[in-house]
C-alpha positions in Angstrom: -36.2 -9.4 -0.1 -35.3 -6.3 1.1 -33.3 -4.1 -1.6 -30.8 -2.8 1.0 -27.8 -4.0 2.6 -28.1 -5.6 6.3 -27.3 -2.5 8.8 -24.4 -3.5 11.3 -25.4 -4.1 15.1 -25.6 -0.3 16.6 -24.5 0.5 19.5 -25.8 3.3 21.8 -23.0 5.6 23.2 -20.4 4.1 20.7 -18.1 7.1 19.4 -18.8 8.1 16.1 -16.0 7.7 13.4 -14.7 9.9 10.6 -13.5 7.9 7.6 -11.0 8.4 4.7 -11.5 5.8 1.6 -8.5 6.1 -0.4 -8.9 4.6 -4.2 -7.4 3.6 -6.4 -8.2 1.9 -10.3 -7.3 -1.5 -9.6 -5.3 -4.8 -10.4 -5.5 -8.3 -10.6 -5.2 -10.8 -8.2 -2.2 -12.6 -9.8 -0.6 -12.6 -13.0 -2.1 -15.5 -14.8 -4.4 -15.2 -17.9 -7.2 -16.0 -15.4 -6.8 -13.3 -13.2 -6.5 -11.3 -16.0 -9.5 -12.3 -17.7 -11.9 -11.5 -14.6 -10.1 -8.3 -13.6 -10.3 -7.3 -17.5 -14.0 -8.0 -17.7 -15.0 -6.0 -15.2 -12.8 -2.7 -15.9 -13.4 -3.1 -19.9 -17.1 -3.5 -19.4 -17.5 -0.3 -17.3 -19.4 2.8 -19.8 -16.9 5.0 -18.5 -14.1 3.4 -19.7 -15.3 2.5 -23.1 -18.3 4.3 -24.5 -19.1 2.1 -27.6 -23.0 1.2 -27.6 -23.1 -2.0 -25.0 -24.1 -4.3 -28.0 -21.1 -4.2 -30.4 -18.7 -3.6 -27.2 -19.9 -6.8 -25.4 -19.3 -8.7 -28.4 -15.7 -7.9 -29.3 -15.0 -7.9 -25.4 -16.2 -11.2 -24.8 -15.2 -12.5 -28.1 -12.2 -11.2 -29.3 -10.3 -9.4 -26.1 -10.9 -11.8 -23.1 -10.4 -14.5 -25.4 -6.8 -13.0 -26.4 -4.9 -10.2 -23.8 -5.4 -12.2 -20.7 -2.0 -14.2 -21.7 -0.2 -11.3 -22.9 -1.0 -8.6 -20.4 0.1 -11.6 -17.6 3.0 -12.2 -18.7 3.7 -8.1 -18.3 2.2 -8.0 -15.1 4.3 -11.2 -14.1 7.6 -9.0 -15.1 7.0 -6.1 -12.6 5.1 -8.6 -9.9 6.5 -7.4 -6.4 7.3 -10.8 -3.7 4.6 -8.7 -1.9 1.9 -8.7 -4.8 1.0 -6.2 -7.5 2.9 -3.1 -7.2 -0.2 -1.3 -7.2 -1.9 -3.1 -4.2 1.0 -2.6 -2.5 2.0 1.0 -2.7 -1.6 1.5 -2.0 -1.7 -0.5 1.1 1.8 1.5 2.4 -0.3 5.0 1.6 -2.8 4.0 3.6 -0.9 2.7 6.5 1.6 5.8 6.6 -0.9 8.5 5.9 -3.1 6.7 9.1 0.1 7.3 11.0 0.4 10.7 10.4 -3.4 11.5 10.9 -2.8 9.2 13.7 -3.1 12.4 15.9 -6.8 13.4 15.0 -8.7 11.2 17.0 -11.8 9.4 15.6 -10.1 8.8 11.8 -10.1 5.7 10.0 -8.1 5.1 7.0 -8.7 2.5 4.7 -9.0 1.5 1.1 -10.4 0.0 -2.2 -9.7 -0.6 -5.9 -12.2 0.4 -8.0 -12.0 -3.4 -10.2 -10.7 -6.1 -8.1 -10.2 -6.1 -5.0 -10.8 -4.9 -2.1 -13.9 -3.6 -3.6 -15.6 -0.1 -3.0 -18.5 -1.1 -1.5 -17.1 -4.0 0.7 -14.6 -1.5 2.5 -17.4 0.9 2.6 -19.7 -1.9 4.7 -16.5 -2.2 7.0 -15.7 1.3 7.3 -19.5 1.7 8.5 -19.5 -1.7 10.3 -16.6 -0.1 12.5 -18.7 3.6 13.3 -17.8 5.6 10.2 -20.8 8.3 10.2 -18.9 10.3 7.8 -16.6 9.3 4.7 -13.9 11.3 3.0 -13.9 9.4 -0.8 -10.4 10.4 -2.3 -9.8 8.7 -5.4 -5.4 8.7 -5.8 -6.6 10.4 -9.4 -4.9 14.1 -9.7 -6.2 14.9 -12.9 -10.4 14.7 -13.1 -11.7 12.3 -16.0 -14.7 10.6 -16.2 -13.5 7.2 -17.2 -11.5 7.5 -13.5 -12.4 10.0 -11.1 -16.3 10.0 -12.4 -16.1 5.7 -12.4 -15.7 6.3 -8.5 -18.3 8.2 -7.8 -20.5 5.5 -10.0 -19.5 3.0 -7.3 -20.2 4.6 -4.6 -23.6 5.9 -6.1 -24.3 2.2 -6.3 -23.5 1.3 -2.9 -25.7 4.2 -1.4 -28.7 3.0 -3.4 -28.4 -0.4 -1.8 -27.6 1.4 1.6 -30.2 2.3 4.2 -28.6 3.9 6.7 -26.2 6.6 4.8 -23.1 7.9 6.0 -22.3 11.6 5.1 -20.2 11.3 2.1 -17.4 13.7 1.1 -15.3 13.5 -2.1 -11.9 14.3 -3.4 -12.7 15.6 -7.1 -8.9 16.6 -8.2 -5.6 17.7 -6.7 -3.2 18.2 -10.2 -2.3 22.2 -9.2 -2.2 21.7 -5.4 1.2 22.8 -4.7 2.1 20.2 -2.2 1.6 17.8 -4.9 3.6 20.0 -7.2 6.2 20.5 -4.7 6.5 16.7 -4.0 6.9 15.8 -8.0 9.8 18.3 -8.3 11.3 17.2 -5.5 11.6 14.2 -6.9 13.1 15.0 -9.8 15.6 17.1 -7.8 16.7 14.3 -6.0 17.0 11.8 -9.4 19.4 14.9 -10.6 21.4 14.6 -7.4 21.8 10.9 -8.2 21.8 10.8 -12.0 24.0 14.2 -12.7 21.3 17.5 -13.5 19.2 16.4 -16.6 19.1 19.9 -18.2 23.1 20.2 -17.8 23.3 17.4 -20.5 24.0 18.3 -23.8 20.4 17.2 -26.0 18.1 16.7 -22.7 14.6 16.3 -22.6 11.9 15.9 -19.7 9.3 13.8 -21.2 5.9 14.1 -18.8 3.8 11.4 -19.6 -0.1 10.9 -18.2 -2.3 8.1 -19.1 -4.0 8.5 -22.5 -7.7 8.6 -23.1 -9.8 8.7 -26.4 -9.6 12.4 -28.1 -13.5 12.1 -28.2 -13.1 12.2 -24.6 -11.7 16.7 -24.8 -13.8 16.9 -27.7 -17.5 16.2 -25.2 -15.7 18.2 -22.6 -13.6 16.3 -20.4 -11.1 18.5 -18.6 -8.7 15.9 -18.4 -6.3 16.9 -20.8 -6.2 20.5 -19.8 -5.4 19.5 -16.0 -2.5 17.0 -17.7 -1.0 20.6 -19.0 -1.7 22.3 -16.0 0.3 19.6 -13.9 3.3 19.7 -16.3 3.5 23.3 -16.8 3.6 23.7 -13.4 6.2 21.4 -12.7 8.2 22.3 -15.4 8.2 26.2 -13.5 9.0 24.4 -10.4 11.9 22.6 -11.8 13.1 25.7 -13.8 12.6 24.0 -17.0 12.0 26.1 -20.3 9.8 25.0 -23.4 12.6 23.3 -25.2 13.4 21.0 -22.3 10.4 19.2 -21.6 6.8 18.4 -22.9 3.9 16.8 -22.0 2.8 13.1 -23.8 0.0 10.7 -23.2 0.5 6.9 -23.1 -1.1 3.3 -22.7 -3.1 4.0 -26.1 -5.9 1.5 -26.7 -7.5 0.5 -30.1 -7.2 2.5 -33.3 -9.1 5.1 -32.5 -7.1 8.5 -32.1 -6.3 9.4 -28.4 -4.9 12.2 -26.6 -1.7 13.6 -28.4 1.3 13.6 -29.0 2.0 9.8 -27.7 4.6 8.9 -25.4 6.4 6.2 -26.8 6.0 7.4 -30.6 7.8 11.2 -29.4 10.9 9.0 -27.5 11.2 7.3 -30.6 10.8 10.9 -32.6 13.2 12.6 -30.1 16.1 9.8 -30.3 16.1 9.9 -34.5 16.1 13.7 -33.9 19.5 13.8 -31.7 18.3 13.6 -28.4 20.3 11.7 -25.9 19.2 11.7 -22.5 15.5 11.7 -21.3 14.0 11.5 -18.0 10.4 10.3 -17.9 8.0 10.6 -15.3 4.3 10.3 -14.8 2.7 12.6 -12.3 -1.0 11.0 -13.2 -0.3 7.8 -11.6 -0.3 8.1 -7.6 1.6 4.9 -7.4 3.5 2.5 -9.7 2.0 0.1 -12.2 2.3 -1.9 -14.9 1.6 1.8 -17.2 4.9 3.0 -15.6 7.2 0.1 -14.7 7.1 -2.3 -17.9 5.5 0.5 -20.3 7.6 3.2 -19.7 10.6 1.9 -17.7 10.8 -1.2 -19.8 9.0 -0.9 -23.5 9.6 3.0 -23.7 13.6 2.6 -22.6 13.5 -0.1 -25.3 12.2 2.1 -27.9 14.3 5.1 -27.1 17.5 3.4 -26.9 16.9 1.5 -30.0 16.3 4.7 -31.9 19.7 6.0 -31.3 19.5 7.2 -27.9 22.0 7.0 -25.1 20.2 7.3 -21.4 16.9 6.8 -20.1 15.8 7.2 -17.1 12.3 6.8 -15.4 11.5 8.7 -12.0 9.4 6.8 -10.1 6.1 7.8 -8.7 5.4 9.6 -5.0 4.2 6.2 -4.0 5.6 6.0 -0.3 8.2 9.1 -0.2 7.2 11.2 3.0 6.5 14.0 1.3 4.2 12.4 -1.3 2.4 11.1 2.0 2.6 14.9 3.5 0.6 16.4 0.4 -2.3 13.2 1.1 -2.6 14.3 4.5 -3.0 18.1 3.8 -5.4 17.4 0.9 -7.1 14.9 3.2 -7.2 17.3 5.9 -8.4 20.5 3.8 -11.4 18.5 2.3 -12.3 17.1 5.9 -12.5 20.7 7.1 -15.3 20.8 10.4 -15.5 16.9 10.3 -12.0 17.0 12.5 -14.0 18.4 15.2 -14.3 15.8 18.1 -17.9 13.8 17.6 -18.0 12.1 20.4 -21.1 9.6 21.4 -23.5 10.7 23.8 -23.8 8.7 26.9 -27.4 9.9 27.7 -28.8 8.1 25.0 -29.6 4.7 25.7 -31.5 6.1 28.9 -33.0 8.3 26.9 -34.2 5.1 24.9 -35.1 3.6 27.8 -36.9 6.4 29.1 -39.1 6.4 26.0 -40.1 2.8 26.3 -37.7 1.1 23.9 -37.4 -2.6 25.3 -33.6 -2.8 24.2 -32.0 0.7 23.7 -29.2 -0.5 22.0 -31.7 -1.0 18.9 -33.4 2.0 19.1 -31.9 4.7 17.2 -33.0 8.2 18.9 
């Protein structure tokens, strides 16, 4: 049996297309314990996500976590589930559709999306794009800040597909966009719009803006992962764009898991401390997420809000992710266009290919790859 996946039928003279693949983290198929168990098993077994010796982690994951966590997580997902489905998938689908529309003037570009965990998988989407005629594909993980546990894991999954594919397209990757001026400008615009609706935050006595990023184990920083530094740069650039001084904002890290030390300061603990210190209003933004999801809508907008108010805070405002905002889509289009480079040049099919094949004696020109 061949190690390679079956190749799609080839037709000479068909247009050669450029593909853009957006990749987000993933989501369970439904807010149920069974769906969560499948999703968590795939997610938490990734050695990029949990760097614990495999045998020990297999025992912890299968005997403890997967027996107790799915039901609890399912209830959390149910609290933010949208009529169309998981928020992360809904917004990623919208981003894909809108990006396709914005790039529509550039002929020969396919835009699709995949999830690193769950469906649609990266491999299935790459197969679909290749079958549609994409012989050049740009992979864009929707993680503004690079981390081995997120961006590099996407590379891993693409590499697994590469190892199983005989006739490969040319591949390019977007590594990060944490300091792209268009990204910072879109974030700042979303904050300014929020302030127009709720009153300018910095004008409020005892105010803080909390810029929260997904956490990672502290060990990742010690081993050389640049994620912490890239988050700090995003936070600094956003604060500068908004005219906030050091006393008006701070960068924190959320979603701690397990008992090991993670990147600090922790978001919820920071919010509780701010409230106890007399801070009355906080605006919280999560620039590390391209689309709203469980970690923003439930953990921040619900759990952290409750924590802040319970400790004496008065106003808690969550500022949504860029999601399907026009400036956010324009930013994605700009990053994609920059990385496509000369791939944007027309690449028409060669109408003489079939004739050349027949001239060389091929019985069926459509099966000749010359």
